[in-house]
C-alpha positions as CSV (number, residue, x, y, z in Angstrom):
1,M,44.7,138.7,88.3
2,A,47.0,140.6,86.0
3,L,50.7,140.8,86.8
4,F,53.0,143.8,87.0
5,L,56.6,142.9,86.1
6,S,59.4,145.2,86.9
7,E,62.7,145.8,85.1
8,N,64.4,143.5,87.6
9,D,61.8,140.8,87.0
10,V,62.4,141.0,83.2
11,K,66.2,140.9,83.6
12,Q,65.8,137.7,85.7
13,L,63.6,136.0,83.1
14,L,64.5,137.2,79.6
15,T,67.3,135.4,77.7
16,V,68.6,136.2,74.3
17,E,67.3,132.9,73.0
18,M,63.8,133.8,74.2
19,A,64.1,137.2,72.5
20,L,65.2,135.6,69.2
21,E,62.4,133.0,69.3
22,G,59.8,135.7,70.1
23,V,60.8,138.1,67.3
24,E,61.0,135.2,64.8
25,S,57.5,134.1,65.8
26,A,56.1,137.7,65.4
27,H,57.6,138.0,61.9
28,H,56.4,134.6,60.9
29,D,52.8,135.3,62.1
30,L,52.8,138.7,60.3
31,S,53.9,137.2,57.0
32,M,51.4,134.3,57.3
33,G,48.5,136.8,57.9
34,R,48.1,136.0,61.5
35,A,49.2,139.3,63.1
36,Q,48.4,143.0,62.9
37,D,50.9,145.8,63.5
38,T,50.3,149.5,63.7
39,P,53.3,151.8,63.1
40,R,54.5,154.0,65.9
41,A,52.5,157.2,66.6
42,R,54.0,160.1,68.5
43,S,52.5,163.0,70.6
44,R,55.1,165.8,70.9
45,L,55.4,168.5,73.6
46,P,58.4,170.8,73.9
47,Q,59.7,168.8,76.9
48,T,58.4,165.3,76.4
49,V,57.3,163.0,73.6
50,L,54.9,160.1,74.0
51,H,55.5,157.2,71.6
52,M,53.0,154.4,71.1
53,L,53.1,151.1,69.1
54,Q,50.2,148.7,69.0
55,G,49.5,145.3,67.5
56,A,47.9,141.9,67.8
57,L,49.1,138.3,67.7
58,P,45.8,136.3,67.7
59,A,47.6,133.0,66.9
60,Q,49.5,133.5,70.2
61,G,46.4,134.7,72.1
62,V,47.5,138.3,72.8
63,L,47.2,141.9,71.7
64,G,48.4,145.1,73.3
65,Y,50.7,148.1,73.0
66,K,54.0,149.6,74.2
67,A,53.9,153.2,75.3
68,Y,57.0,155.1,76.3
69,T,58.0,158.7,77.0
70,S,61.3,160.4,76.1
71,N,62.5,163.4,78.1
72,R,65.8,164.9,79.0
73,S,65.5,163.0,82.3
74,G,65.3,159.7,80.5
75,N,62.9,157.2,78.8
76,R,60.2,155.2,80.4
77,F,58.7,152.1,78.7
78,L,55.7,150.0,79.5
79,V,54.1,147.1,77.6
80,H,50.4,146.4,78.2
81,L,49.5,142.8,77.3
82,F,45.8,141.7,76.9
83,D,44.2,138.4,76.2
84,A,43.0,138.3,72.6
85,A,39.8,136.2,73.3
86,S,38.5,138.0,76.4
87,G,40.1,141.4,76.2
88,R,41.3,140.9,79.8
89,L,44.5,142.6,80.9
90,R,47.2,140.0,81.5
91,A,50.2,142.1,82.3
92,V,51.9,145.5,82.6
93,I,55.6,145.1,82.0
94,E,58.4,147.6,82.4
95,A,60.1,147.3,79.1
96,D,63.4,149.2,78.8
97,Y,65.5,146.0,79.0
98,L,62.8,144.1,77.0
99,G,63.0,146.7,74.2
100,M,66.8,146.6,74.1
101,M,66.7,142.8,73.8
102,R,64.0,143.0,71.2
103,T,66.0,145.4,69.0
104,G,69.0,143.2,69.2
105,A,67.0,140.1,68.4
106,A,65.6,141.6,65.2
107,S,69.1,142.2,64.0
108,G,70.1,138.7,65.2
109,L,67.2,137.2,63.1
110,A,68.2,139.3,60.1
111,A,71.8,138.2,60.4
112,R,70.7,134.5,60.6
113,L,68.6,135.0,57.4
114,L,70.8,137.2,55.4
115,A,74.5,137.0,56.4
116,R,76.7,134.5,54.7
117,P,76.7,131.1,56.5
118,D,80.5,131.3,56.9
119,A,80.4,134.8,58.5
120,S,82.8,134.9,61.4
121,V,83.8,138.5,62.0
122,A,81.4,141.3,62.9
123,G,81.8,145.0,63.4
124,V,79.5,147.0,65.6
125,F,79.2,150.8,65.8
126,G,78.2,151.9,69.3
127,A,78.9,150.8,72.9
128,G,75.7,152.0,74.5
129,W,72.6,150.4,75.9
130,Q,71.2,149.2,72.6
131,A,74.6,147.9,71.4
132,E,74.6,145.4,74.3
133,G,71.5,143.6,72.9
134,H,72.8,143.8,69.4
135,V,76.1,142.1,70.3
136,R,74.5,139.4,72.4
137,A,72.0,138.6,69.6
138,I,74.4,138.4,66.7
139,C,76.7,136.2,68.8
140,A,73.8,133.9,69.6
141,A,72.6,133.9,65.9
142,L,75.9,133.2,64.2
143,P,79.1,131.3,64.9
144,L,81.2,134.4,65.2
145,H,84.8,134.3,66.3
146,L,85.4,138.0,66.6
147,V,83.4,141.2,67.2
148,K,85.0,144.5,66.6
149,V,83.4,147.6,68.3
150,H,84.0,151.3,67.6
151,A,82.6,154.1,69.7
152,R,83.5,157.7,70.6
153,K,84.3,157.3,74.3
154,A,87.4,155.1,74.7
155,D,86.9,154.3,78.4
156,K,83.3,153.2,77.9
157,L,84.3,151.2,74.8
158,H,86.9,149.1,76.6
159,A,84.5,148.4,79.5
160,F,81.8,147.4,77.0
161,C,84.1,145.0,75.2
162,E,85.2,143.3,78.4
163,R,81.6,142.9,79.5
164,M,80.4,141.5,76.2
165,T,83.3,139.1,75.9
166,A,82.4,137.7,79.4
167,Q,78.7,137.5,78.5
168,T,79.0,136.0,75.0
169,G,82.1,133.9,75.1
170,V,83.1,135.6,71.8
171,N,86.2,137.8,71.6
172,V,84.8,141.3,71.5
173,V,87.6,143.9,70.9
174,P,87.8,147.7,70.6
175,V,89.0,149.3,67.3
176,A,90.3,152.8,66.9
177,S,88.6,153.8,63.7
178,A,85.4,153.3,61.7
179,E,87.4,152.1,58.7
180,A,89.2,149.5,60.7
181,L,85.8,148.3,62.0
182,V,84.3,147.9,58.5
183,R,87.2,146.4,56.6
184,G,87.4,142.7,57.0
185,S,84.0,142.4,58.6
186,D,81.4,139.9,57.3
187,L,78.6,141.5,59.3
188,L,78.1,145.1,60.3
189,G,75.8,146.6,62.9
190,A,74.9,150.2,63.6
191,V,73.0,151.0,66.8
192,T,73.6,154.7,67.3
193,T,71.9,158.0,67.4
194,A,74.2,159.3,64.7
195,A,73.0,162.3,62.6
196,Q,75.8,161.8,60.0
197,P,76.8,158.6,58.2
198,L,79.1,156.2,60.1
199,L,81.0,154.7,57.2
200,A,82.1,155.1,53.6
201,A,80.6,152.9,50.9
202,E,84.1,152.0,49.5
203,W,85.1,150.4,52.7
204,L,82.4,147.6,52.4
205,E,83.6,144.1,51.6
206,A,81.8,142.0,49.0
207,G,79.4,139.7,50.7
208,V,78.9,141.8,53.9
209,H,75.5,142.0,55.6
210,I,74.6,145.3,57.4
211,N,72.1,145.7,60.3
212,A,71.1,149.4,60.7
213,A,69.0,149.9,63.8
214,G,69.5,153.5,64.9
215,S,67.9,155.7,62.2
216,N,64.2,155.9,63.0
217,S,63.6,159.5,61.9
218,L,64.9,162.0,59.3
219,I,67.2,163.6,61.9
220,R,69.2,160.4,62.2
221,Q,71.3,158.8,59.5
222,E,73.8,155.9,59.9
223,L,74.2,155.1,56.2
224,D,74.7,157.4,53.3
225,E,73.1,157.1,49.8
226,A,76.2,155.6,48.3
227,T,76.3,152.8,50.8
228,I,72.6,152.0,50.3
229,R,73.0,152.0,46.6
230,R,75.7,149.3,46.9
231,C,73.2,147.0,48.6
232,D,71.7,144.2,46.4
233,L,68.9,143.5,48.8
234,I,67.2,145.8,51.4
235,A,65.1,144.1,54.1
236,V,62.8,145.9,56.6
237,D,60.7,144.9,59.6
238,A,57.6,146.0,57.7
239,V,57.2,148.2,54.6
240,P,54.6,150.6,56.2
241,T,56.9,151.2,59.2
242,A,59.9,151.7,57.0
243,L,58.1,154.2,54.8
244,A,57.1,156.2,57.9
245,E,60.4,156.1,59.8
246,A,63.5,154.8,58.1
247,G,65.7,157.9,58.1
248,D,68.4,156.1,56.0
249,L,66.0,155.2,53.3
250,L,63.6,158.2,53.2
251,P,65.9,160.6,51.2
252,L,66.3,158.0,48.5
253,L,62.6,157.2,48.4
254,E,61.9,161.0,48.1
255,K,64.4,161.3,45.2
256,G,63.0,158.2,43.4
257,R,66.3,156.4,43.7
258,L,64.7,153.7,45.8
259,H,61.1,152.4,45.5
260,A,58.8,150.9,48.1
261,R,58.5,147.7,46.0
262,Q,62.2,147.1,46.3
263,L,61.9,146.7,50.1
264,I,61.5,143.2,51.3
265,E,59.9,142.3,54.7
266,L,62.0,140.1,56.9
267,G,59.1,137.8,57.6
268,D,58.7,137.1,53.9
269,I,62.3,135.9,53.7
270,L,61.7,133.8,56.8
271,V,58.6,132.0,55.4
272,G,60.2,131.6,51.9
273,R,57.9,134.0,50.1
274,Q,60.9,136.1,49.1
275,A,64.4,135.1,48.4
276,G,67.1,136.4,50.7
277,R,70.8,136.3,49.8
278,T,71.3,134.4,46.5
279,A,75.0,134.8,46.1
280,P,78.0,135.0,48.4
281,E,79.2,138.3,47.0
282,Q,75.9,140.2,47.5
283,I,75.7,143.0,50.0
284,T,72.6,142.9,52.0
285,L,71.0,145.4,54.4
286,F,68.4,145.2,57.2
287,E,66.8,148.5,58.2
288,S,65.3,148.0,61.7
289,Q,62.6,150.4,63.0
290,G,60.9,148.1,65.6
291,M,57.4,146.8,65.7
292,A,54.8,146.3,68.5
293,I,54.3,142.7,67.7
294,Q,58.0,142.0,68.4
295,D,57.5,143.5,71.9
296,L,54.3,141.6,72.4
297,A,55.8,138.3,71.4
298,I,58.7,138.7,73.8
299,A,56.4,140.1,76.6
300,L,54.2,137.0,76.3
301,R,57.2,134.7,76.8
302,V,58.4,136.8,79.7
303,L,54.9,136.6,81.3
304,N,54.7,132.8,80.9
305,A,58.1,132.5,82.5
306,A,57.1,134.8,85.4
307,E,53.9,132.8,86.0
308,L,56.0,129.5,86.2
309,Q,58.5,131.1,88.6
310,G,56.0,133.0,90.7
311,L,57.5,136.4,89.9
312,G,55.7,139.7,89.6
313,Q,53.0,141.6,91.6
314,A,49.3,141.1,91.3
315,L,47.4,144.1,89.9
316,P,43.9,144.9,91.3
317,Y,42.3,144.7,87.9
């Protein structure tokens, strides 16, 4: 019987370490030719948008898709996981928390691969739902001593920092300005819905690594052209996905100031096919759009844990 796993089930089972391991396995399989990923497709109505990502991880025995709707009333996420050999449905998993942890884990993996080994101070824009996964992942991926956070709502920001400090064991503190967040940071993260750039290129320190995870359409922009042109290396989840969705990069690609061949897939750095950081002073960037195979790899690990612990409801399928 297939299992249905609720948001509460996923929250009980999914750890940041599990998310990091799952995302790393997905990128490894993709770069080794053992995975397929189809970029997000959208069906738009005036009130509601349906988003769908699909892919396959045959080396891990699964294929499937994530479908979610966005509406003024909220977003609703479901992952459908199938057995690759038989086509049998294995699970339907509510995936809001899973997706948040997946997005954070992709940035955590990028930080592990591209940040300087001695990076100890991070700065994160945003104190919302997605920022939680981001902070948890970078704290698990690197030996950070301090995480600075800047957000528009001061009351929400302080509560966020207190919660993240308790969860990670790292000192997570609020800062009053974007410039104060950027200056002195070895690692930067942007997980917002910003329509205008969050920082000025001249604030960047030599050797910083940037994770930009919020700009997945032309109407969103977290980094301006000057910032991107300061980057010595630009990594992406997958080139086809970036060419379809990376709102920070698309204007430069359209102007010919950036070329698709300059984009390096994260998995190719992971498996050693492409060099990552080659000098301490380089500025590196990871533009994260999200991939189905990331969701599927984490969903599989959550399902395995649920089966071991006897969680979930049987589906009549």
